[in-house]
C-alpha positions in Angstrom: -6.7 9.1 -18.0 -9.1 7.6 -15.5 -12.8 8.5 -15.3 -14.3 10.6 -12.4 -15.6 7.6 -10.5 -12.4 5.6 -11.0 -10.3 8.7 -9.9 -12.4 9.0 -6.7 -11.9 5.3 -6.1 -8.1 5.5 -6.4 -7.9 8.7 -4.3 -10.0 7.1 -1.5 -8.0 3.9 -1.5 -4.8 5.9 -1.6 -5.8 7.9 1.4 -6.8 4.8 3.3 -3.4 3.2 2.4 -1.6 6.4 3.5 -3.3 6.3 6.9 -2.6 2.6 7.3 1.1 3.2 6.2 1.6 5.9 8.8 0.0 3.7 11.5 2.2 0.9 10.3 5.3 3.0 10.9 4.2 3.5 14.5 2.8 0.0 15.2 5.0 -2.8 13.9 2.1 -5.2 13.3 1.2 -3.5 10.0 3.7 -3.3 7.2 3.9 0.5 7.0 6.2 0.9 4.1 4.1 -1.5 2.0 1.0 0.6 2.6 2.9 3.8 1.8 4.0 2.3 -1.5 0.5 1.2 -2.2 -0.7 4.7 -1.3 1.8 6.3 -3.7 0.6 4.0 -6.5 -3.1 4.6 -5.9 -2.7 8.4 -5.4 -0.6 8.6 -8.5 -3.4 6.9 -10.5 -5.9 9.4 -9.2 -3.9 12.6 -9.0 -1.8 14.1 -11.7 0.2 16.1 -9.1 1.2 13.0 -7.2 2.0 11.2 -10.5 4.2 14.2 -11.5 6.0 14.2 -8.1 6.6 10.5 -8.5 7.9 10.9 -12.0 10.4 13.6 -10.9 12.0 11.3 -8.3 14.1 8.5 -9.9 13.3 6.0 -7.1 9.6 6.7 -7.1 9.6 6.7 -10.9 11.1 3.2 -10.9 8.5 2.0 -8.4 5.7 3.5 -10.5 7.0 1.8 -13.6 7.0 -1.6 -11.9 3.5 -1.0 -10.5 2.2 0.1 -13.9 3.4 -3.2 -15.3 1.4 -5.0 -12.6 -1.5 -2.7 -13.7 -2.3 -5.2 -16.4 -4.2 -7.1 -13.8 -7.8 -6.0 -13.2 -8.7 -3.8 -10.3 -10.4 -6.7 -8.6 -7.3 -8.9 -8.9 -5.1 -6.0 -7.6 -7.5 -5.6 -4.6 -7.4 -9.3 -3.9 -3.6 -9.3 -3.8 -3.6 -6.2 -1.6 -6.0 -7.7 0.9 -4.1 -11.0 1.0 -1.0 -9.0 1.7 -2.8 -7.2 4.5 -3.9 -10.5 6.0 -0.5 -12.0 5.7 1.2 -9.0 7.3 -1.3 -9.0 10.2 -0.8 -12.8 10.7 3.0 -12.3 10.8 2.6 -9.5 13.3 0.3 -11.4 15.6 2.7 -14.4 15.5 5.6 -12.2 16.4 3.7 -10.7 19.3 2.6 -14.2 20.5 6.2 -15.4 20.4 7.4 -12.4 22.3 4.7 -12.8 24.9 5.7 -16.5 25.3 9.3 -15.5 25.8 8.3 -13.0 28.4 6.2 -15.5 30.3 8.8 -18.2 30.2 
């Protein structure tokens, strides 16, 4: 199991991802489902209740298993990938908006 500081880190990051995921479902610029998946993983690492909930659901259990395999990477590497995904998702969203605005103005 994880230490107290590590548990707090995972729970905090999980809550941030959860909020961003909900916002992403409302605003199409952010990849909401991706953040919700990240939130599930982070909260599952920090909370035994969330982990148990994920283990009881076959789809979530499969996702958790795949994410645990990725878990061999260090936390820093995982965060780097996460932030690169955020940047990419934001860039794609901004590009889509700019294309839409150009179409409206044409």
